N, C-alpha and C positions, 0 to 999 in steps of 0.2 A: 213137395207134397202133391201128388196125382189127384185126378177126380173121383177117380174109384177109392183111393186110400180115406179121403177126407169122407165119404159115403159111408165109408165103414164104422167110423169113428161117433156119426151120429145115427146110426141105424136102428138103436133102440130107443131114440127119445120119442115120446108118443106125439102124434098130432104134428108132427115136424117133417116127416117124408115129402110131402107136397113142396114145402116150403124149400127144403132141402134140393129135390128135383128141381126145382126152377131155377135155383141158384146157381148148381152146379152146370145145368145145361145153356144157362141162358149166353150171350155173347158175353154179358160184361162180369163174368165169373173171375175172368185172370186179371181183371183192371181192380176188383172188389180183394182179391187176395195179393195182389200187389201191395195195395194201400195200407191192409193188416200188415202185411209183413215190413212197410217199412217202419210201423210204428212196433215193431216185435212183438206182435200180437199181445199188446196191451188188452187189459181185462174189459175196461170201462172207458174208448177212447171217445176225444170231443169231436161230434161231426160238425167239420165248416163246410162253407158255400163260399165261393167266389172267385176271383182271379188272381194271377202273379205276371207282372212282367219285368223282364231286364231287358234292361236300356242301354247302348251305349253311347261313347260319349259323343256321336254324331247324329244321336237321335234315331239311330235304328232298332228293332225291337230284335232281338238276338235271340229269347226265348219268351215264349206265352205261353199261357196255362190258363183255363177258364171250364171251372165245374166241380167238384167236391174232395174234399179230402180227409184225413184222418188225424186228430194231431194227441202225441199219448197223454194221458191223466196225469204221470208222473208221481202217483203216490207212493210215499217209500214202505206202506205195510205191504209183507208177503203175502197175508192173508185175503187183500185187497186185490192186489195186483199183482202176481209173479213175474211180470217181465219189466217193469217199470221197477219193482223193488230190488231186482238184480242188480238192474242198471244203477241205483241209489249205491249198493253195496258196493260195485266196483268202483263208484265213485268215491264213497270212503275210504275205501282200501287205499286209494292212491294219494286221499287227502292226508289219512294218518301215517301212510309209509312217508311222503314227503317229509312229514316232521321230524322222522327220525333218522332218515338216509338221505334225506336231498333228493332234489327233482322239483320239477312244477314251479323254478324260479326260487327253490329254496337250495342253499347252499350245499355242499355234501359236508361240510365243516359239524353238521348239527351231530353226524354219527359220532363224535367225541366228545359229544356234550353229557353231563350227569344226568340220566334219563331213569324214572321208574315206573314201573305197570302196577299202578293200587287200585289196589278195591275195597269201599267202603260198603258198608252193609247196614241195614235197619236194626233195632236193637229187639230183644225177645217181649211179645205181648203176650205171651202163656205158650206152656211145651207143645210142640208137634208131631206129628209123626215122621220120624227121620230115617237115615240109614247110618248108624254113627260104624266108626272101624276104631281097629286097635293102633296102636303108632309102626307097625309094621303094614297098615292097610288093610286087614282082614276084618271083612263085616262081623258087625256084632249084632245082637237082637234091638231093636228100638225099647224106649220105655213101657211100652205095651205089653211088651214081652212075644212079639212078632216078629222074625227077619223078612222085612219087607225086598221085594223085588224092585228094581229099577223103574218099572212102569206100574208099581202100585198106585192108584187113585189115592189112596188116604195119604200119599206123601204129600208133607207141607201142611195138611190139614190137623185143626186142633185136636189135642188127645180129649179135653173137656170144653166141648163148645161152649157151654152154660157158662163158664169161668173165666173164656178170652177175651182179652180186651179191645174188643171190635173199635171202639170209638179211638182208644190210644193209634192202634194201627191205621185208619183212616185220615188221621190228624197227623200224625208223622210222615204219611204218605203226600200230603199236600205242603208239607213245611219242607219236604226235602230238598227242594230245589232254594230256599234261603238258607238251607244250612251248608249246601254248596258253595254257596254264593259268601257266606260267613268262613269257610274251611278255607280257601282261596287266599282270601284277605287273613288269615291268622296265620297263614304258613309263609306268608310274607312276612310278616310282624317277628314271627317266632325265627326265620333267616338272619333277618335283620340283629336281633338278639346275639345270635350266636357267632355274628361277624364284629360285634360290637359298635354296631350302626343303630342309628333311629330310624324309624318305619321311612321317615319321610327322605333318609337318603341312599334307601336302597336301589332305588331304581339309577342311580348315578354310577352304579356297581354291578348290578346285573338285573336279567329282566327271567321271571316266572313265567312260562306256558305250557297250556293244558290242551288236550282234548279228552274227552269222557264219553260215554254211553252208559245208559241207564238200562238195566235188564231185571224181567220181574222174575222173582225167587219163585217155588212150589208153593210157597206161604201167601204167594200174593201182593209181596212187597218189592219195591226195588232196591237194588246194590247199584252201586257206581262202577264200572271200569275205569279207570284213566289211566294217561299217559301224562307224567308230568316233567318238564325239563327246564334246565338252567342253561340261560344265555347271558353275554353280554351287557352290558346296556341300552346298546343298540341295536338287539334282537339277535336273531339268529347267524348274522354274520361275524358277531364278535363273541369273545370269550369270556366267559365267567372269571372273577377271582378263583387265585392258584388253590384257594384253601377250600375251594366246595367241590365236593365230590359227592360221589352216590351214597356213601354213609352216612354224609351228614345229612344230604337232601333226606333219607330215611328217615334219621329221627327227628325232623321239623314237621315229615309229615304224621309221625305218631303224635308227636306233642302236639299239633293241632287239630289232629281229629279227636283226641281226648278230651280237650279243652273247649268247643265250641256246642254252644248249644240255641235254643229258639222256643220262646214262651209263647204258647197259643193263646186266642183272645178268651179273656174272662169269658165262663158261661155257666148260668145257674146250672147246666144238663151235665155239664163233663168237669166243669170246675177249669184251672189252669194246669196245663200239662207244661212241665219242660223235657224241651224233646233234644236227644243227641245220636250221635251213631254208635252203633253196636262195638260190642268188645271188638269183634274179629276185624282186625284190619291186617289186609295182607300188600306187601311191599317184596318187589321183585325188579331188581337190576336188569335192565335192558342192554342185550349183548347186540354187537355185529355178526359176531358168527356163533359157529353152534357153541351154545353152552356146555361148561366142563361140570357144573352141577346145576342140574335142572330145576331141583330146589328151590334155588335161590335166582336163577337168571334165567331168562327167554329170551329168544331171538327176535329182533323187529320185525320181521316177515310176520309172525307168529301173531305177535300183537296187532298189525296193522288186518290181518286176516279176521282175528278172534272180535277187535271191535267193530268191523264192516258187517261181520254176519248178527249181531246184536241190536245193530241198526237198524234193521227193518222189521222187527219183531213187536208185538201188539202182548198185550197181558198173558196171549197162553191159556187163559184160564175160562175163556168165554168166547162163541160165535158172535156175541154181540158186541165184541170189544172195540169195534171201531165204527159201534151205532152210539150216537147219546140218548141215553136212557129218556123218556118220555113222560112217562108215569109209574105209580106203584104196580098197575096192572101189567103194564111193561116187564118190569122186574119179574114177576110172577110168570111170565112165559117164556124167560128166558131158558134154555137148557145150559145148567151150571151145575157145578156142584153146591152143596148148602154151604160151603166155607166160602166161594165166590160170592153167591146168592147174600151171606150175612155180610161180607165186605160193601157190597153193593146197596143193600139194603140201608146201613148205615151211615153211608155217605149222603143217601138219599135224604134221611133223617136229620142230619146233622146239617146237610146243605139248606133246610127248614127254617134253621133258627136264627134269629135276625143277625145277632152278636157273632154268628160265623159266616155271615152273608157276601164276605170279601172273600172269601177263598173259594167260594163258587164250586163248593163240591158236589150240586146237583148236577153241574155242565161235565164233570168230570168222573161222575159216577161209573160210568161205563169202564172208566180207565181205574177203578179199586181208589179213586181217591187222588191220584197221582197227575199233577196237572204242568208240568214240566216239557222240556225239548227233550227227546229222548237223547239226540246228538249234540253236542257243545263244545265250542272251543273259544281260546283266548284269538285275539285280533292278530298275534305275530308267530303263533305255532306255526302254520302253513300256508298253502294256497288256500282259497274259497272252492266250493261248489260254483261260482258263478264262474269263476275263472277256469276250470274244467270244461263247465259246458259250453262258453265262449269258445275255447279251443277246438272240440270236439265240431262245435257249427261252422266255423273258420275252415277246417278241415274238409270238411263235406264241401262247403261254398267253392274253395281252391280245386277240388276234385270237378266237381262239374263245369267250373269255369275250362280247365282243362281238356275236358271231352268237346269243348266248344273253342279251342285252337285259340284260349285267352287267358296270358300271365300275367296282365297287371289287372288286381282287383279294384282299382280306383276308376278303371276305363268302364265298370257296369255300374248302376243304378237300378237297383231293385225295389219296385212298386207295388206293394200288397193290398190287397182288398179282399178281407173275410170277414163272414160274419159267422154267428154261431146258430147252428141247424138243429141238434139235440145231441144227448149225451148217451155214450153207450150203444150197444147192436140192436137191433130190431126185432131178432126173434132168438129161442134157443139155440138152433141150427147154425147161425152165424157165431153166438157165443161158442160153441162147441170146436167148430173149425178153427177159430182165433185160439181156443185154449191150445188146440193141438198144434199151431203154429209157433204161439211162444214156449211150449214145452221142445219143441224141434229149435229154435233160436236158441233157449238159453242153454239147452244141453252142446249144441254147438260152439257158444262161447267159453264154456266151461272147458270143453277138450282141448280150446286153443291156451289156456294158463296154465302156467305152471303149478303145481300142487303146494296149498298152504297150508300147513299144518295148525291146529287151534291149540292155543293157551288151555293147560289143562292143570 
């Protein structure tokens, strides 16, 4: 990106012309741009000041730097930092893909294991505007009598807001992580029963591994997309018993989903609620190659791309979804739909009840009550984010060493001394330029990747 192109990008920013002119004409512009490009145009970088020294084994300093640098914020949410979330999505893709096809330290034999792509949904807390279809896929009118278009803002909102069970919806949201935990335990118990084993004996014969991501539906409730895989007793490197296949795994998943429930704390205001999964449980066998029956099978690459996409999303319901609610006035000032506001207000109100204090609903009101991690996996599923980042860091280190003519990393000791100066850019001109750099970097990376179709 040249100086002229950068100038055009922020020409319409009021009051920023002088700052922009000073930045572009100063001798430090190229240095500033290089720092921003090094963090991919991060929207809110950490500004550090200090020094680094690369010292050889004979005591010589082979590389020295003193001054300021930028460090990427690392936020996974696309609404906060498109650049860092795009990197997070790429890492998620490789993490999920490794558990389906091997690689990144996982054997390719996992591609032959029984594997399912499972979707678990929330129950109904009242009828909402939707786009129903016939068995042939032809759209038909909603219960309100309207045939909604796909971008209709009424979709997902209650038909009768005054009778919608907002308390139940928020409480279900808060207990969704516990429901998932109980679901995974129950899957193991039901699988042991199907094989004629005691639950404690199951790990002597096989292991259940999973990776899941939470996605917000239009009605403001999460549902979980998960990859579930069966391995042998020692994990991905061993085969499960011969009688375990995708068909048996699907039976176990469905029976476990219908069996689990969790009771809310007793409250004089809302009573005790017994919460479970919704009636809609979708299971699809994951195929190595192009599936013959798309309705029942999905490709492993498509699943990886689908989960990676939703790992970077927020609620999709409010511009304040990444900012905790501070007060009732804060709720009133949010630019959100009436339905989203009602969810947030309900979470705030219930969060003030002493008997529900353990749910920390006020802390998570901006997430409509959901307080779980968006992406989780079992320990044996595949590699980790830390391992992926370590590999990337080691690659950059070895590349820099090669430029210095050094081939043995053990010959170098790196000494860092950095301190925090500030977070973010200094003005709107810098932010606009960084955004343009981020857009260009994201576009360039996406063009280098093969097409990854989503699960439908």
